[in-house]
C-alpha positions as CSV (number, residue, x, y, z in Angstrom):
1,M,0.5,16.5,22.6
2,Q,-1.3,19.8,21.1
3,I,-3.6,21.1,23.2
4,G,-6.1,23.6,21.3
5,M,-9.9,24.7,22.6
6,S,-13.7,23.8,21.0
7,L,-15.2,27.7,22.0
8,T,-18.6,27.2,22.9
9,T,-20.8,28.9,20.5
10,S,-24.4,27.9,22.3
11,Y,-25.9,30.2,24.3
12,G,-29.3,31.6,26.3
13,I,-31.7,33.2,23.5
14,E,-32.0,36.3,26.3
15,R,-28.3,37.2,25.6
16,D,-27.1,39.8,23.4
17,P,-25.5,38.0,20.4
18,K,-23.2,41.1,19.5
19,T,-21.8,40.8,22.8
20,L,-21.1,37.1,22.5
21,M,-19.2,37.7,19.9
22,D,-17.2,40.4,21.2
23,G,-16.6,37.8,24.0
24,L,-15.1,35.0,21.8
25,T,-13.1,37.3,19.8
26,Q,-11.8,38.1,23.2
27,Q,-11.2,34.2,23.9
28,V,-9.6,33.3,20.8
29,K,-7.0,36.6,20.9
30,A,-5.9,35.4,24.3
31,M,-5.5,31.7,23.1
32,A,-3.7,33.1,20.0
33,A,-1.4,35.1,22.6
34,F,-1.0,32.0,25.2
35,G,0.1,29.2,22.4
36,F,-2.9,27.3,21.7
37,A,-2.3,24.7,18.9
38,S,-6.1,24.9,17.8
39,L,-9.4,26.6,17.7
40,S,-12.5,24.6,16.8
41,L,-16.0,25.4,16.4
42,G,-19.1,23.0,16.7
43,D,-22.7,23.0,14.3
44,H,-26.0,22.7,15.1
45,H,-29.0,23.8,13.3
46,V,-32.6,25.0,13.6
47,T,-32.2,26.0,17.6
48,R,-34.3,27.9,20.2
49,N,-31.3,29.1,22.0
50,N,-28.8,31.3,20.3
51,Y,-26.4,29.2,18.1
52,F,-23.5,31.0,16.2
53,Q,-23.2,29.3,12.7
54,V,-20.1,27.4,12.0
55,L,-18.0,29.1,8.9
56,P,-19.3,32.3,9.3
57,T,-18.1,32.4,13.0
58,M,-14.5,31.0,12.2
59,S,-14.4,33.0,9.1
60,H,-14.6,36.0,11.8
61,L,-12.2,34.5,14.2
62,S,-9.8,33.6,11.8
63,A,-8.4,37.1,11.7
64,Y,-7.2,36.6,15.1
65,T,-5.8,33.0,15.4
66,G,-2.2,33.7,14.9
67,E,-0.6,30.4,13.8
68,M,-3.4,28.4,15.3
69,R,-5.4,25.4,13.4
70,L,-8.9,26.2,12.5
71,I,-10.7,23.0,13.4
72,P,-14.5,24.0,12.5
73,L,-16.6,20.9,13.0
74,F,-19.7,19.8,10.3
75,L,-22.8,17.7,10.8
76,L,-22.1,16.8,7.0
77,P,-25.7,15.4,6.1
78,F,-27.1,18.9,6.4
79,Y,-24.8,20.2,3.6
80,N,-24.5,20.7,-0.1
81,P,-21.2,18.7,-0.8
82,I,-19.9,21.0,-3.7
83,L,-20.7,24.0,-1.6
84,L,-19.3,23.3,1.2
85,A,-16.0,22.0,-0.8
86,E,-16.1,25.4,-2.4
87,Q,-16.5,27.4,1.3
88,L,-14.2,25.3,2.8
89,A,-11.3,25.5,0.6
90,M,-11.8,29.5,0.6
91,L,-11.6,28.8,4.6
92,D,-8.5,27.1,4.0
93,V,-6.9,29.9,1.4
94,I,-8.1,32.9,3.9
95,S,-6.3,31.0,7.1
96,G,-2.9,30.1,4.9
97,G,-3.2,26.9,4.8
98,R,-4.4,25.9,8.5
99,T,-7.8,24.3,7.9
100,T,-8.7,20.7,9.3
101,V,-12.5,19.8,9.0
102,I,-13.9,17.6,11.8
103,S,-16.8,15.9,10.2
104,G,-19.7,14.2,12.6
105,L,-23.5,12.8,11.6
106,G,-25.1,14.3,14.9
107,H,-28.5,13.6,16.3
108,Q,-31.0,16.1,15.5
109,P,-34.6,14.9,14.1
110,E,-36.3,18.1,14.0
111,A,-33.2,19.7,12.1
112,H,-33.2,17.1,9.7
113,D,-37.2,17.4,9.2
114,A,-36.8,20.9,8.8
115,F,-34.0,20.6,6.3
116,E,-35.8,18.0,4.3
117,T,-32.6,15.6,4.9
118,P,-34.3,12.5,6.3
119,Q,-32.4,11.2,9.3
120,R,-32.7,7.7,7.7
121,L,-30.3,8.5,5.0
122,R,-27.7,10.4,7.6
123,V,-25.0,8.0,7.0
124,S,-25.0,7.8,3.3
125,R,-25.4,11.3,3.0
126,F,-22.4,11.7,5.1
127,T,-20.1,9.2,3.6
128,E,-21.2,11.0,0.2
129,T,-20.5,14.3,1.1
130,F,-17.5,13.3,2.6
131,E,-16.3,11.9,-0.5
132,I,-17.1,14.3,-3.0
133,M,-15.5,17.4,-0.9
134,R,-12.5,15.2,-0.9
135,L,-12.4,14.5,-4.7
136,L,-13.5,18.0,-5.9
137,W,-10.5,19.5,-3.6
138,K,-8.0,17.5,-5.6
139,D,-9.4,16.9,-9.2
140,N,-10.8,19.7,-11.9
141,D,-13.9,18.0,-13.8
142,A,-14.6,15.6,-11.3
143,S,-17.5,13.4,-11.7
144,Y,-19.3,11.6,-9.2
145,S,-22.3,8.9,-9.2
146,G,-23.9,8.3,-5.9
147,R,-27.5,7.6,-4.1
148,H,-27.8,11.2,-3.2
149,Y,-25.6,13.0,-5.6
150,S,-24.4,12.7,-9.1
151,F,-22.3,15.3,-11.4
152,S,-19.8,15.3,-14.5
153,G,-17.4,17.8,-15.5
154,V,-17.5,19.7,-12.1
155,S,-14.5,21.7,-10.8
156,I,-13.9,24.1,-7.8
157,N,-11.4,26.8,-7.7
158,P,-9.3,28.4,-5.5
159,K,-8.6,24.5,-4.1
160,P,-7.3,24.4,-0.9
161,L,-3.7,25.3,-0.1
162,S,-3.6,22.0,2.2
163,R,-3.1,19.2,0.0
164,P,-4.7,17.2,0.9
165,L,-7.1,19.2,3.6
166,P,-7.2,17.0,6.9
167,M,-10.5,15.5,7.6
168,W,-11.5,14.1,11.2
169,I,-14.5,12.0,12.0
170,G,-16.2,12.5,15.6
171,A,-17.6,9.0,15.8
172,N,-18.6,7.2,19.2
173,A,-20.9,4.0,17.8
174,E,-18.7,1.0,16.5
175,P,-19.7,1.2,12.8
176,A,-18.8,4.9,12.9
177,V,-15.7,4.5,14.6
178,R,-14.4,1.9,11.7
179,R,-15.7,4.0,8.9
180,A,-13.0,6.8,10.5
181,A,-10.6,4.3,10.2
182,R,-11.4,3.6,6.8
183,I,-12.0,7.0,5.4
184,A,-10.5,9.3,8.0
185,D,-7.1,11.3,8.7
186,A,-7.7,11.1,12.4
187,W,-10.6,9.7,15.2
188,V,-12.3,12.2,17.2
189,I,-13.0,10.9,20.7
190,S,-16.4,11.9,22.6
191,P,-15.8,13.9,26.0
192,G,-17.6,12.0,28.3
193,W,-15.3,8.9,27.1
194,T,-13.5,7.2,30.3
195,P,-10.1,6.7,29.9
196,D,-10.5,2.9,30.2
197,Y,-13.5,3.3,27.9
198,I,-11.4,4.8,25.5
199,R,-8.8,1.7,25.7
200,G,-11.4,-0.8,25.0
201,R,-12.7,1.2,22.0
202,L,-9.0,2.2,20.7
203,R,-8.8,-1.6,20.5
204,L,-11.8,-1.4,18.1
205,Y,-10.1,1.0,16.3
206,R,-6.5,0.3,15.7
207,A,-7.7,-3.4,14.7
208,A,-9.9,-1.4,12.0
209,L,-6.5,0.5,11.0
210,E,-5.2,-2.8,10.3
211,D,-7.7,-4.2,8.5
212,F,-8.0,-1.3,5.9
213,G,-3.9,-1.0,5.9
214,R,-4.0,2.4,7.2
215,S,-1.8,1.7,10.6
216,D,1.0,3.4,9.1
217,E,-0.9,5.9,7.3
218,V,-2.7,7.6,10.2
219,S,-0.6,9.0,13.3
220,E,-3.3,11.5,15.0
221,L,-5.7,10.6,17.8
222,V,-7.8,13.3,19.0
223,V,-10.0,13.2,22.3
224,R,-12.2,15.8,23.3
225,R,-12.5,17.1,27.2
226,D,-14.6,19.3,29.1
227,L,-13.1,21.6,31.6
228,H,-13.2,24.3,34.1
229,L,-10.0,25.6,35.9
230,A,-9.7,27.8,38.9
231,Q,-6.1,29.0,40.5
232,T,-7.1,26.2,43.1
233,R,-9.0,23.2,43.4
234,E,-11.4,24.3,45.6
235,E,-12.2,27.7,44.2
236,A,-12.8,25.8,40.8
237,M,-15.5,23.0,42.4
238,L,-17.4,25.8,44.1
239,E,-17.7,27.4,40.8
240,A,-18.2,24.2,38.9
241,E,-21.0,23.0,41.9
242,V,-24.0,23.9,39.5
243,L,-22.3,21.5,36.7
244,Y,-22.9,18.6,39.5
245,E,-26.1,19.9,40.8
246,R,-28.1,19.2,37.0
247,S,-25.7,16.3,35.8
248,Y,-23.8,18.2,33.1
249,R,-24.8,17.6,29.2
250,G,-26.0,14.1,30.6
251,F,-22.7,12.4,32.3
252,G,-23.6,9.6,34.4
253,E,-21.7,9.6,37.7
254,R,-18.7,7.8,36.8
255,E,-18.2,10.3,33.4
256,M,-18.5,13.5,35.5
257,E,-15.3,12.2,37.8
258,D,-13.3,10.3,35.0
259,S,-14.2,12.9,32.2
260,L,-15.3,16.1,33.3
261,I,-12.0,18.0,34.1
262,V,-12.7,20.4,37.2
263,G,-9.8,21.8,39.4
264,D,-6.6,23.6,39.2
265,A,-3.6,23.2,36.7
266,E,-2.5,20.5,38.5
267,T,-5.6,18.6,38.3
268,C,-5.7,19.2,34.2
269,I,-1.6,18.0,33.9
270,N,-2.5,14.8,35.6
271,A,-5.7,14.2,33.2
272,L,-3.3,15.0,30.4
273,E,-0.7,12.6,31.5
274,R,-3.3,10.0,31.3
275,L,-4.8,10.9,27.8
276,Q,-1.2,11.3,27.0
277,D,-0.3,7.4,27.9
278,I,-3.4,6.0,26.3
279,G,-2.0,7.7,22.8
280,A,-4.0,10.7,22.2
281,T,-1.6,13.4,20.1
282,H,-4.6,16.1,20.0
283,I,-6.4,17.8,23.0
284,L,-9.5,19.9,22.1
285,F,-10.6,21.2,25.5
286,R,-14.3,22.5,25.6
287,C,-15.0,25.3,28.5
288,A,-17.5,23.3,31.2
289,L,-19.5,26.6,31.9
290,D,-20.4,29.4,29.5
291,E,-20.2,32.7,30.9
292,H,-16.7,34.7,29.4
293,K,-15.3,35.5,32.7
294,Q,-14.9,31.7,33.5
295,A,-13.9,30.8,30.1
296,M,-10.9,33.4,30.1
297,Q,-10.3,32.0,33.6
298,T,-10.0,28.4,32.3
299,I,-7.7,29.9,29.0
300,R,-5.6,31.7,31.0
301,V,-4.8,28.8,33.8
302,L,-4.3,26.5,30.5
303,G,-2.1,29.1,28.9
304,E,0.2,29.9,31.7
305,Q,0.5,26.9,33.7
306,V,-0.6,23.7,31.7
307,I,0.4,24.6,27.8
308,P,4.6,25.0,28.6
309,Q,4.3,21.5,30.4
310,F,3.8,20.1,27.1
311,R,5.5,21.8,24.5
312,G,8.0,20.4,22.7
């Protein structure tokens, strides 16, 4: 099982962006030193708080990632597919072929209004953007005819070093899970889902892989999980008390208990073993507390006490 981190890039507007970026860089350096498998960053637009945009932030951090896989997430309906294909190909060149892309639909009505990309069209825009990027990374003088995009004789260069560049899809609703089974190299599972709920959705996903003749083609299963770790479970619970008071990210009581990992290294190892039993091959952790000191503490516990238990 591979263990990576999706680092928080959303912060209060009162906080200094340069200080926050310096903290992110320190976190990435620590992850590289501890042997984390991957670094992921999220995507969000038109925000009142500070939200670091994924592509320039990942490009900056890539210099400090060592051998980690770079896994930026993009909400595809907001992007021009030709431009994004060029930019991601260049990120793969910069990283020496270590880039994987997570694609998502997102749900931001205010951003769709600002971008003039109607939310009612987001599924078709998502699908066309996904298809176009794959096409342009493979072919020169490519042609495409769709509802939103049509072109002929288009080439982008350089091409990604990864042939093909892996494309994962984050999906929750049943149609989206089936879409992931049909076109993606892996399905990325929501952090708020309990192990029992994941098992049910996995039956749907694996049946869809079978329907599309892709059961032998797709081997990775990616699970996102939020966590806060400390040297003792009591210390972690005390520090994370605020999460339970405000119902963390809309999680219900069951999800808080079964999905949010708060405790020591043993707590985390037990949770990972349950996910491994389900079939997870890659875990993307996200720090539930966004202060730099707490993020570094969680990274250290993972690196020193958890990751060594899952190597090899």
